[in-house]
N, CA, C and O of each residue as an XYZ file, in Angstrom:
520
protein
N      -9.062    -13.360     -1.394
C      -8.770    -13.071     -2.786
C      -7.334    -13.473     -3.112
O      -6.743    -12.922     -4.041
N      -6.783    -14.386     -2.397
C      -5.415    -14.812     -2.644
C      -5.359    -15.817     -3.795
O      -4.358    -16.515     -3.956
N      -6.416    -15.898     -4.592
C      -6.478    -16.877     -5.667
C      -5.959    -16.364     -6.991
O      -6.114    -17.045     -8.005
N      -5.351    -15.197     -7.026
C      -4.808    -14.682     -8.273
C      -5.631    -13.572     -8.889
O      -5.296    -13.084     -9.968
N      -6.699    -13.164     -8.229
C      -7.542    -12.106     -8.772
C      -7.229    -10.739     -8.185
O      -7.933     -9.773     -8.479
N      -6.191    -10.632     -7.361
C      -5.864     -9.373     -6.702
C      -5.523     -8.262     -7.677
O      -6.082     -7.168     -7.594
N      -4.602     -8.535     -8.607
C      -4.215     -7.489     -9.551
C      -5.351     -7.119    -10.503
O      -5.573     -5.930    -10.731
N      -6.087     -8.096    -11.076
C      -7.204     -7.684    -11.936
C      -8.245     -6.836    -11.205
O      -8.773     -5.879    -11.771
N      -8.538     -7.181     -9.958
C      -9.484     -6.380     -9.183
C      -8.895     -4.992     -8.934
O      -9.603     -3.990     -9.040
N      -7.611     -4.929     -8.607
C      -6.955     -3.643     -8.413
C      -6.941     -2.809     -9.683
O      -7.097     -1.589     -9.628
N      -6.756     -3.459    -10.827
C      -6.749     -2.774    -12.111
C      -8.101     -2.126    -12.382
O      -8.177     -0.954    -12.749
N      -9.162     -2.898    -12.200
C     -10.513     -2.381    -12.454
C     -10.858     -1.278    -11.459
O     -11.408     -0.244    -11.839
N     -10.535     -1.498    -10.186
C     -10.842     -0.486     -9.166
C     -10.059      0.804     -9.419
O     -10.599      1.898     -9.257
N      -8.804      0.680     -9.809
C      -7.993      1.865    -10.106
C      -8.563      2.626    -11.295
O      -8.612      3.856    -11.277
N      -8.988      1.918    -12.311
C      -9.582      2.562    -13.480
C     -10.852      3.316    -13.091
O     -11.058      4.456    -13.506
N     -11.699      2.670    -12.291
C     -12.951      3.309    -11.871
C     -12.688      4.525    -10.990
O     -13.324      5.566    -11.160
N     -11.753      4.398    -10.050
C     -11.447      5.512     -9.142
C     -10.825      6.675     -9.913
O     -11.141      7.834     -9.644
N      -9.957      6.380    -10.853
C      -9.350      7.449    -11.648
C     -10.398      8.170    -12.483
O     -10.394      9.399    -12.553
N     -11.295      7.420    -13.115
C     -12.355      8.044    -13.912
C     -13.266      8.900    -13.036
O     -13.660      9.997    -13.432
N     -13.597      8.402    -11.853
C     -14.450      9.172    -10.938
C     -13.737     10.433    -10.452
O     -14.351     11.492    -10.330
N     -12.450     10.312    -10.177
C     -11.682     11.471     -9.719
C     -11.615     12.546    -10.800
O     -11.750     13.734    -10.511
N     -11.407     12.127    -12.033
C     -11.357     13.090    -13.135
C     -12.724     13.742    -13.323
O     -12.814     14.950    -13.542
N     -13.783     12.946    -13.237
C     -15.136     13.490    -13.378
C     -15.465     14.475    -12.258
O     -16.231     15.419    -12.455
N     -14.872     14.244    -11.069
C     -15.121     15.134     -9.934
C     -14.224     16.373     -9.957
O     -14.319     17.222     -9.071
N     -13.368     16.480    -10.949
C     -12.523     17.658    -11.077
C     -11.209     17.584    -10.316
O     -10.658     18.612     -9.925
N     -10.709     16.382    -10.105
C      -9.475     16.212     -9.327
C      -8.230     16.631    -10.088
O      -7.147     16.675     -9.504
N      -8.349     16.939    -11.361
C      -7.155     17.352    -12.099
C      -6.631     18.688    -11.582
O      -5.456     19.005    -11.764
N      -7.477     19.458    -10.950
C      -7.037     20.706    -10.347
C      -6.405     20.508     -8.984
O      -5.704     21.390     -8.489
N      -6.644     19.364     -8.377
C      -6.100     19.021     -7.050
C      -5.547     17.597     -7.101
O      -6.172     16.675     -6.578
N      -4.383     17.408     -7.725
C      -3.883     16.048     -7.943
C      -3.586     15.267     -6.664
O      -3.683     14.040     -6.661
N      -3.230     15.949     -5.585
C      -2.972     15.210     -4.352
C      -4.252     14.624     -3.773
O      -4.221     13.564     -3.146
N      -5.374     15.303     -3.978
C      -6.652     14.751     -3.522
C      -7.045     13.515     -4.326
O      -7.679     12.603     -3.795
N      -6.673     13.483     -5.592
C      -6.961     12.307     -6.409
C      -6.132     11.118     -5.968
O      -6.484      9.972     -6.249
N      -5.038     11.379     -5.281
C      -4.158     10.307     -4.809
C      -4.763      9.550     -3.633
O      -4.431      8.384     -3.419
N      -5.636     10.184     -2.874
C      -6.216      9.548     -1.679
C      -7.023      8.298     -2.035
O      -6.757      7.240     -1.464
N      -7.999      8.366     -2.952
C      -8.738      7.134     -3.257
C      -7.877      6.071     -3.954
O      -8.112      4.874     -3.788
N      -6.887      6.510     -4.729
C      -5.993      5.530     -5.352
C      -5.176      4.794     -4.290
O      -4.963      3.586     -4.392
N      -4.727      5.519     -3.283
C      -3.996      4.895     -2.179
C      -4.896      3.923     -1.431
O      -4.445      2.858     -1.009
N      -6.154      4.279     -1.264
C      -7.101      3.373     -0.595
C      -7.264      2.077     -1.386
O      -7.328      0.999     -0.795
N      -7.331      2.169     -2.700
C      -7.435      0.958     -3.535
C      -6.205      0.079     -3.331
O      -6.327     -1.136     -3.178
N      -5.033      0.686     -3.329
C      -3.786     -0.071     -3.139
C      -3.777     -0.759     -1.774
O      -3.367     -1.914     -1.666
N      -4.221     -0.065     -0.744
C      -4.232     -0.643      0.608
C      -5.214     -1.804      0.694
O      -4.909     -2.825      1.311
N      -6.383     -1.662      0.086
C      -7.367     -2.752      0.108
C      -6.833     -3.973     -0.636
O      -6.978     -5.100     -0.164
N      -6.225     -3.754     -1.782
C      -5.649     -4.881     -2.530
C      -4.540     -5.542     -1.720
O      -4.435     -6.768     -1.705
N      -3.714     -4.750     -1.050
C      -2.638     -5.313     -0.233
C      -3.195     -6.120      0.922
O      -2.632     -7.150      1.292
N      -4.297     -5.663      1.492
C      -4.889     -6.366      2.631
C      -5.547     -7.675      2.211
O      -5.546     -8.642      2.972
N      -6.101     -7.709      1.022
C      -6.874     -8.881      0.605
C      -6.135     -9.824     -0.332
O      -6.531    -10.981     -0.478
N      -5.081     -9.355     -0.962
C      -4.388    -10.173     -1.959
C      -2.914    -10.301     -1.580
O      -2.548    -10.208     -0.408
N      -2.089    -10.512     -2.578
C      -0.658    -10.709     -2.339
C       0.104     -9.388     -2.447
O      -0.418     -8.387     -2.938
N       1.335     -9.414     -1.981
C       2.189     -8.227     -2.080
C       2.460     -7.891     -3.546
O       2.515     -6.718     -3.916
N       2.629     -8.918     -4.379
C       2.859     -8.651     -5.814
C       1.661     -7.962     -6.446
O       1.823     -7.052     -7.259
N       0.455     -8.391     -6.075
C      -0.750     -7.745     -6.603
C      -0.827     -6.301     -6.135
O      -1.218     -5.418     -6.899
N      -0.458     -6.056     -4.887
C      -0.485     -4.694     -4.349
C       0.525     -3.807     -5.062
O       0.209     -2.670     -5.412
N       1.736     -4.310     -5.281
C       2.753     -3.510     -5.973
C       2.387     -3.282     -7.440
O       2.641     -2.210     -7.990
N       1.793     -4.288     -8.062
C       1.320     -4.113     -9.438
C       0.208     -3.086     -9.525
O       0.171     -2.269    -10.444
N      -0.698     -3.138     -8.556
C      -1.776     -2.153     -8.509
C      -1.217     -0.762     -8.256
O      -1.687      0.211     -8.845
N      -0.212     -0.657     -7.380
C       0.416      0.634     -7.110
C       1.068      1.191     -8.380
O       0.966      2.386     -8.660
N       1.729      0.332     -9.138
C       2.369      0.778    -10.381
C       1.324      1.265    -11.387
O       1.502      2.301    -12.027
N       0.234      0.507    -11.517
C      -0.805      0.933    -12.450
C      -1.502      2.199    -11.951
O      -1.844      3.071    -12.750
N      -1.715      2.307    -10.643
C      -2.342      3.507    -10.080
C      -1.464      4.729    -10.343
O      -1.965      5.806    -10.664
N      -0.141      4.549    -10.205
C       0.755      5.675    -10.501
C       0.648      6.068    -11.977
O       0.586      7.252    -12.306
N       0.627      5.066    -12.860
C       0.539      5.358    -14.293
C      -0.773      6.074    -14.623
O      -0.782      7.016    -15.415
N      -1.871      5.637    -14.023
C      -3.161      6.289    -14.266
C      -3.157      7.714    -13.714
O      -3.655      8.638    -14.357
N      -2.599      7.882    -12.529
C      -2.530      9.219    -11.915
C      -1.626     10.139    -12.729
O      -1.970     11.293    -12.983
N      -0.471      9.623    -13.134
C       0.475     10.424    -13.901
C      -0.070     10.761    -15.289
O       0.092     11.879    -15.779
N      -0.707      9.790    -15.905
C      -1.152      9.971    -17.276
C      -2.468     10.703    -17.440
O      -2.676     11.380    -18.447
N      -3.372     10.579    -16.458
C      -4.699     11.155    -16.654
C      -5.072     12.238    -15.649
O      -5.983     13.024    -15.906
N      -4.386     12.293    -14.513
C      -4.665     13.358    -13.543
C      -3.616     14.457    -13.683
O      -3.958     15.630    -13.830
N      -2.340     14.078    -13.637
C      -1.274     15.071    -13.814
C      -1.153     15.483    -15.274
O      -1.060     16.670    -15.589
N      -1.154     14.504    -16.154
C      -1.150     14.763    -17.595
C      -2.544     14.476    -18.105
O      -3.223     13.605    -17.560
N      -2.984     15.157    -19.102
C      -4.380     15.014    -19.513
C      -4.561     14.127    -20.732
O      -5.688     13.724    -21.018
N      -3.516     13.809    -21.453
C      -3.673     13.079    -22.710
C      -3.286     11.613    -22.593
O      -3.165     10.928    -23.609
N      -3.094     11.127    -21.398
C      -2.694      9.736    -21.232
C      -1.197      9.531    -21.340
O      -0.719      8.399    -21.265
N      -0.455     10.607    -21.514
C       1.004     10.501    -21.560
C       1.552     10.638    -20.150
O       1.127     11.513    -19.395
N       2.490      9.777    -19.795
C       3.058      9.814    -18.457
C       3.808     11.114    -18.232
O       4.516     11.604    -19.113
N       3.640     11.664    -17.034
C       4.316     12.894    -16.641
C       5.358     12.515    -15.604
O       5.058     11.814    -14.638
N       6.583     12.980    -15.805
C       7.659     12.717    -14.857
C       8.099     14.049    -14.266
O       8.681     14.886    -14.957
N       7.821     14.232    -13.011
C       8.176     15.474    -12.333
C       7.973     15.264    -10.845
O       7.635     14.162    -10.412
N       8.177     16.309    -10.058
C       8.026     16.167     -8.605
C       6.657     15.639     -8.160
O       6.614     14.780     -7.280
N       5.531     16.112     -8.727
C       4.246     15.547     -8.293
C       4.119     14.054     -8.615
O       3.534     13.298     -7.839
N       4.662     13.636     -9.744
C       4.616     12.215    -10.112
C       5.512     11.393     -9.200
O       5.180     10.258     -8.856
N       6.650     11.962     -8.806
C       7.545     11.274     -7.889
C       6.896     11.112     -6.518
O       7.018     10.058     -5.894
N       6.217     12.138     -6.052
C       5.505     12.055     -4.776
C       4.421     10.984     -4.847
O       4.265     10.187     -3.921
N       3.679     10.969     -5.940
C       2.626      9.966     -6.104
C       3.202      8.561     -6.101
O       2.642      7.664     -5.470
N       4.311      8.357     -6.796
C       4.938      7.042     -6.836
C       5.388      6.615     -5.449
O       5.186      5.469     -5.048
N       5.996      7.536     -4.719
C       6.478      7.206     -3.373
C       5.319      6.862     -2.442
O       5.406      5.905     -1.674
N       4.250      7.626     -2.504
C       3.088      7.372     -1.637
C       2.468      6.019     -1.957
O       2.169      5.245     -1.048
N       2.274      5.730     -3.226
C       1.613      4.481     -3.619
C       2.471      3.256     -3.299
O       1.953      2.253     -2.809
N       3.761      3.326     -3.567
C       4.635      2.181     -3.271
C       4.762      1.975     -1.765
O       4.755      0.839     -1.291
N       4.878      3.063     -1.016
C       4.958      2.942      0.445
C       3.675      2.348      1.008
O       3.721      1.493      1.893
N       2.534      2.794      0.504
C       1.255      2.241      0.977
C       1.156      0.758      0.666
O       0.706     -0.025      1.502
N       1.575      0.366     -0.535
C       1.521     -1.051     -0.910
C       2.440     -1.882     -0.025
O       2.045     -2.942      0.461
N       3.656     -1.409      0.184
C       4.622     -2.170      0.967
C       4.199     -2.281      2.428
O       4.248     -3.366      3.007
N       3.789     -1.176      3.023
C       3.402     -1.203      4.433
C       2.133     -2.014      4.664
O       2.055     -2.790      5.616
N       1.144     -1.838      3.799
C      -0.098     -2.597      3.958
C       0.121     -4.081      3.710
O      -0.468     -4.917      4.396
N       0.964     -4.418      2.736
C       1.253     -5.843      2.475
C       1.998     -6.466      3.645
O       1.723     -7.607      4.017
N       2.933     -5.736      4.227
C       3.667     -6.249      5.389
C       2.734     -6.447      6.579
O       2.820     -7.455      7.280
N       1.842     -5.484      6.806
C       0.887     -5.615      7.912
C      -0.073     -6.771      7.683
O      -0.394     -7.509      8.614
N      -0.530     -6.930      6.454
C      -1.445     -8.033      6.149
C      -0.752     -9.376      6.303
O      -1.357    -10.328      6.796
N       0.497     -9.468      5.894
C       1.252    -10.711      6.051
C       1.437    -11.045      7.525
O       1.274    -12.197      7.927
N       1.772    -10.057      8.324
C       1.937    -10.284      9.763
C       0.619    -10.723     10.391
O       0.600    -11.614     11.241
N      -0.467    -10.108      9.981
C      -1.772    -10.481     10.527
C      -2.155    -11.901     10.119
O      -2.682    -12.662     10.931
N      -1.892    -12.255      8.869
C      -2.195    -13.628      8.416
C      -1.371    -14.648      9.185
O      -1.887    -15.690      9.587
N      -0.101    -14.355      9.390
C       0.747    -15.283     10.141
C       0.298    -15.396     11.586
O       0.344    -16.478     12.171
N      -0.130    -14.298     12.160
C      -0.629    -14.312     13.532
C      -1.890    -15.156     13.658
O      -2.050    -15.893     14.631
N      -2.783    -15.052     12.682
C      -4.006    -15.845     12.697
C      -3.731    -17.310     12.438
O      -4.468    -18.177     12.909
N      -2.672    -17.595     11.692
C      -2.354    -18.987     11.364
C      -1.607    -19.689     12.483
O      -1.283    -20.871     12.366
N      -1.332    -18.977     13.562
C      -0.666    -19.602     14.695
C       0.835    -19.421     14.714
O       1.502    -19.927     15.616
N       1.382    -18.718     13.748
C       2.816    -18.438     13.756
C       3.110    -17.404     14.831
O       2.276    -16.550     15.132
N       4.269    -17.488     15.389
C       4.667    -16.511     16.397
C       5.198    -15.282     15.669
O       6.242    -15.334     15.018
N       4.469    -14.178     15.786
C       4.900    -12.947     15.150
C       5.857    -12.210     16.073
O       6.916    -11.752     15.644
N       5.483    -12.097     17.336
C       6.321    -11.475     18.348
C       6.544    -12.510     19.436
O       5.607    -12.835     20.166
N       7.755    -13.037     19.568
C       7.985    -14.106     20.533
C       7.766    -13.639     21.968
O       8.023    -12.487     22.317
N       7.288    -14.562     22.778
C       7.069    -14.273     24.190
C       8.410    -14.190     24.908
O       9.347    -14.917     24.578
N       8.491    -13.312     25.880
C       9.688    -13.188     26.698
C       9.499    -14.114     27.895
O       8.492    -14.030     28.598
N      10.463    -14.992     28.123
C      10.350    -15.934     29.228
C      10.679    -15.247     30.543
O      11.249    -14.156     30.566
N      10.310    -15.903     31.635
C      10.579    -15.351     32.959
C      12.075    -15.250     33.218
O      12.533    -14.293     33.842
N      12.847    -16.238     32.740
C      14.304    -16.192     32.899
C      14.902    -14.983     32.182
O      15.810    -14.334     32.703
N      14.392    -14.682     30.988
C      14.898    -13.535     30.244
C      14.560    -12.232     30.961
O      15.363    -11.299     30.954
N      13.385    -12.157     31.577
C      13.033    -10.971     32.354
C      13.951    -10.812     33.556
O      14.397     -9.706     33.860
N      14.234    -11.926     34.244
C      15.134    -11.870     35.400
C      16.528    -11.426     34.987
O      17.159    -10.613     35.663
N      17.000    -11.964     33.877
C      18.319    -11.599     33.384
C      18.368    -10.114     33.021
O      19.356     -9.437     33.305
N      17.309     -9.612     32.398
C      17.239     -8.193     32.046
C      17.236     -7.321     33.312
O      17.857     -6.259     33.344
N      16.542     -7.777     34.335
C      16.511     -7.025     35.606
C      17.883     -6.984     36.254
O      18.288     -5.954     36.793
N      18.608     -8.109     36.205
C      19.955     -8.143     36.761
C      20.878     -7.207     35.981
O      21.668     -6.477     36.579
N      20.787     -7.225     34.700
C      21.622     -6.353     33.878
C      21.332     -4.888     34.182
O      22.246     -4.065     34.240
N      20.063     -4.572     34.374
C      19.675     -3.182     34.633
C      20.255     -2.695     35.972
O      20.550     -1.509     36.116
N      20.415     -3.573     36.924
C      20.969     -3.179     38.216
C      22.438     -2.791     38.119
O      22.897     -1.896     38.830
N      23.173     -3.463     37.244
C      24.616     -3.268     37.174
C      25.044     -2.312     36.081
O      26.236     -2.041     35.937
N      24.133     -1.808     35.331
C      24.485     -0.898     34.232
C      24.148      0.512     34.575
O      24.375      1.415     33.769
């Protein structure tokens, strides 16, 4: 999905998950409503670009703040909204970084360089004298 459809898919999925969470009564338990929204952000980060993941995280926060924490679609700014923002942005950033590393690993890029035998010998010598 690296063709530019990451954010639109994230937008639609976030809207559907938020509506389902509200229908299931998540307004009484806002942290529980954050779990499926975080899952949407992680899936978008894994399948699309980091920008799409961060955009989805921003929209997920707005939907959570406006319709789960606040009921009239007005954004709520307070400790629960700050926690939601931190969770969603952290999930987007970490999942995007992991997905990028995995893509580079599959493409043949060296993600973690190999340690040569000479470097191991040198490390062993240093360990003896330290």
